[in-house]
N, C-alpha and C positions, 0 to 999 in steps of 0.2 A: 686671885685672877681667874681661877677656874669657876668659882662661884659667881663672880661678876659676869663672866662670859655666858654662863648658864642663865643668869637673870636676864641679860640682854636678849638672848635667843628666845626665852619665854615671852618677854615683852613684845618682841617682833612678831611671834606667832599670834599672840593675843590681839595685836594691832591689825594683823591681816584678817583674823576672824571678825573683828569689829567692823573693819571697812567693808568686808564682803556682806556682812549682815546689814550694814547701813544701806548699801546700794540695793540689796534685795528688798529691804523694807521700803525704800524710796520708790522702787519700781512698782511694788504692790500698791502703795499709796497713790502713785501716779495713775495706775490703771483704774483705781476706784474713783479718783477725781474726774477722769475722762468719762467714765461710765455715768456718773451722776450728771455731768454737764450734758451729755447726749440725751439722757432720759428726760431731764428738765426741758430741754429744747423741743423734744418730740411731744411732750405733754402740752406745751404751749400751742404747737401747730395743731395737734389733735383737737384741742378745745375749740379753736376757731373753725376747723374743718367741720366739726359736728354742727356748728351753727350756720355754716356757709349756705347761702341760698335760701335763707328763711324769707318767705314771702314770694320768691321767684321760682320755687320748686314746682309750682303748678305747670302742667304740660302746655297750657294755653299761652304761657308767658316765657317759659324756659327757652333760652337761646335766641330770644328776640333782640334785634338791634334797635334800641330805643333812642328816639330823638330827644335832644335837650334844648333848652331855651337859648343856649349860647351857639347853636348851630352845629355842635358836635353830636356824637352819639355814644352810647354806652351799651356794650354787650351784656345782656342779662344772663350771666352764667355764674354758677357758684364758685368755680375754681378753674384757673388757667395756669398752665405750666409754660414758663419761658425757658427754653433749653439753654444750658450754659455752653459757651463757645469752647470747642476743642476738648470736650469732656469735662469742662469746669463745672462749678456748682450751678444747679438750676435755681430759678426764682419762682415763687408761688404767689399768684394774685388771687385774692378772694373778694367776694361781695357779701357783706354781712348786713342783715336787717334785724330789727328787734320788735316788729309788730306781730301780734297774734290775732289780728282782726281777720275775719273771713272776707273773701272777694265779694264784691257787690256789683250789681248791674246799674248802669247809668239810668236815671229816671227820666232824663230828657236829653236832647241832642246837645253836644258841646261844640261850639264853633270857635275858630281861632280868635284870640283876643278876649274871650269870655273871662270875666273875673269871678264867676260863680260856677261851681260844679254840682249838678243835681244828681244825687245817688239814692239808691234804695234805702240806705241807712248810713249814718255817720258814726255808728257805734264802734268804738275803738280807735277813731281818728283823733288826732291832736294837731295843734298848730305846729308847723315845722316838719311834719311828716311828709314823706315822698309817696305820691301815687303813681303807679304804672298803669297806663291806659292801653287797652288791647281790644281789637275788633278784627274778626276774620277778614282778610283781604286788604287790611290797611296797616301802615307802619305803627309800631308801638311808640309811646311817648312817656316821658317822665315829667311830672308837674309837682309843684309844692303846694301844701295847704297853708294858707295865711291865717285861717281861723275857722271855727265851726259856727255857722250862722244859725242852723237849726238841725233837727234830727234828720232832715232830708237834703240839706245844703251845706257845702263847704266853700269858703272863700279861697281864691287862688292867687298866688303871687309867683312871679318869675324867679329864676335862680338868684338874681341880684336883689330881690325884694321889691322891685318895681312891677308895675302892671305889664304883662306880656304884650308885645306889639310887633307888627310887621313880620318879616321873614325870620326873625329870631324866635318866633313862637314855636314851641315844641309840638303843639297841636297843628298839624298840617292843614292845607287848604280844604281838604275834604272833611275835616273834623271827625267827630264820632256821633253816632245816633244812639237810640235807646237799646240797640243790640250790643253796644260796647260794654266792656267790663273794667272795673277799677280795682286794682290790687294795692292794698296799703302795705308799703314796705317799711314804715316807721322811719327811724333815724338811720338811713342807709349810709354805709361806710365802705370804703375800699381799703383793703389791708394787703400789704405786701410783705412776704418773708424773703429776705435776701442775705447773702453772706457778704460782709464788708470787712476785709482784712481777716482777722481770726475771730469775728463776732457774728452771731446771728442777730439780725435786726428785724423788728416788727415796725413797719411804717404804716400808719393809719391816717387816712384822709377822709374826713366826714363829707358826705355829699351835701351840697354841691360846692366843690372848690375851696373847702376850708384849708387852713394851714396844716401842713403835715406834722404829725407827732411821731417821733422816732424813739423806740425803746430798744435797749440792748438786752436781748433775751438770754444770751449765754456767751461766755468767753471761751476761747479755744475751740470754737466750732469752725471747722475748716471746709466742710462740704455739705451740700444738701442735694439729694437725688430723688427724683419723682417719676411716677408712671401713672397714666390714667387706667382705670379698669372699666371696660365696656361690655355690654351685653350685645353680641353680634348675631343672635339667633334670628332667623327669618320670621316675619310676621309681627303683629302687635303683641307685646308681652304685658301681662297684668302684674308680674313680679319680676323685677330685674335681678339677673344673676350674672356675675362677672365671668366671662369665658375667654377674654382677650385683654392683654396688657400692652400698653404702648406709651412711649414717652411723648409722641406727637399725636395730634388729632388724626382720626382715620374715618373712613366711610363705614361707620358701625351699622347704619340702617340699610346699607346696600342701595342707596339712591343714586349713586354715581357721582355724588358731590361730597367731598370730605370737609367736615366742619360745619355742616348746615344744622338747622334746628333739630332735625331728627337724630343727629349724632349726639348733641348735648343731652337729649332726653334719654339716651342709652348709657350715659356715663354714671356709674353707680358707686364708685369708690376710687380712692387714690392709694398708691403704695408709696411710702415715705421712708427714707433712710437719712439719718443725721450722723455725721462723722465728727467726733470730738478728738482733740489732740491732748496728749498728756502735758501738764504744765512744766515738766522738767525735760531738758534736752539730754539725750543719752550721750555717754562718753564715746568719743571717736577712738579709733585704733591708732597705732603708731604711724600709719600712713595718712591720718587725718580723715579717713572715711568711716561712716557709721554702718554697722552691720547688724542692727537689731532685726530680728525676724519674729515678731510677736504674732502677726497674723499673716501667714503665707510668705512667699518669697519677697525679699526686699521690703518687708514691713508694709506691704500695700493692703489696705482694708478692702473688703468686698461686701456685696449685698445680694439678696435674692431678687433677681430681675429676669424678665423675659428676654431671651436671646434673639439674634437675628433670624433664626429658623422658627421662632414662635414658641420654643420650648423653654420651660423655666430652668434656671441654673444660677450658680454664683458668678457674679461679674465683678471684676476689679473696679475700684473707684479711683479715678485719676486724681493725683495730688500734685501734679507738676506746677500748679500755680502757688504752692506753698514753699517758701524758701527752706532749704535743708530738710525737706520732708522726711528723708530717710532716717533722720536723727531723733525722731519722736515715736512714741507708742500711740496707738489709736484704738478707739472703741466705737462701734457702730450700734445705734439704736434704730430699729426698723419696725414698721407696723403697717397693716392694711386698715385704712380708715374709711368707713362707709360715708357717703354723702346722703345722710338720712332724709334731708328735705327733698332731695330728688327722688329717692326711693318711695317716700310717702306720697309724692305727687303722681306716681304712676297710676294709670286707670285700674 
C-alpha cells in the first residue's frame, strides 16, 4: 500500500509537470503564430503602399479631384485612412497604377466627345490604360485608351466602352488645349484593406467599376491602426521629411484649408500597426474571468503613435469590438512605410 501510494503521488506530480509544460508550450506557440500572422499582414500592406500612387505622384496631378465619364469623381491620392468608429480598426484605401510611361503634353486641343487623343508620344501606352488629363486652372479628368492609332494618337473610349457623349463626358465643356498634360496610369486599381471579423481582407477593384476581388490576407487579425506622416515645414520643400503624425488629414501646407491639394503633396509616409490574436483561448479563472497580462494591464496591445499633445508615445489599441478579447494573447507588428511615389514626385 505504501508503494502504491508513493507511485500515485509520483504520477500526480509528473502529470502536473506535464500539464504545466503543455500550457507553457502552447502559450509560446500561440505567441509565435500571432507574430507570424501580424508580420505577414504587415508585409502585404507594405508591398501595396510602396506601389501606391504610381503615376499620380507627380505634383501637378496629386490630390486632384478627377472627373469620370459616369459623372462621379475620383480623388487622385495614393492612400487614404478611414478612421474606425469608437477606436475600432481603421480602413486603408489605396490607388495603384502599373504604368512606367513618362507624362506627355497634348499635341492638340481635346474637345468633349472627341474619340481621338493627340499626344506628344504614345510610347508606353496600351489599350485599356487610364489617362489622367491635367491643365492649370481646369478640372482633372480620367479617360480610357481604346487603342493606339499611331505614335502620336490614341483612340478613346468611355468607361462603359462606348463613345463618350453629352454631360457624362469626363472632358468638361472647356476641354483641354495643347498646354494640357496626359499622365498614363496604366491599369488603375482601387485597393482597400479592412478588418472583417477576425480577418484582414484585401478588396481590389480594377478601374473603372470592375467586379471586386476579395482576398483574405490573414486570419486572427483583429485590428489595423494607421497615421499619416506630413511635412509641415513652411515654404516649398524639395525633399519631404515627416515632422507631424496624424490619423486625420490636416492643414499641412498652412493654407487655411485642411485636405486640399497642397496637403496631399506633403504626405510622405504612413505609420501602420497590425494586431494579431493568438489562435488559442486562454483558460479562465474560477470566477470565469480571464486575467492574462501578456502586454500591459488587462492584456491590451499598444503601438507607437502621436498623442493628443503632438508628442510620440505608446497608445493602447482598443479591442472592445472583439468578443472575450481579454481571453487571448496579442502581438503587434508596426512599421513606418514611405510613400515613395509621392517622395519621388517632389520638385
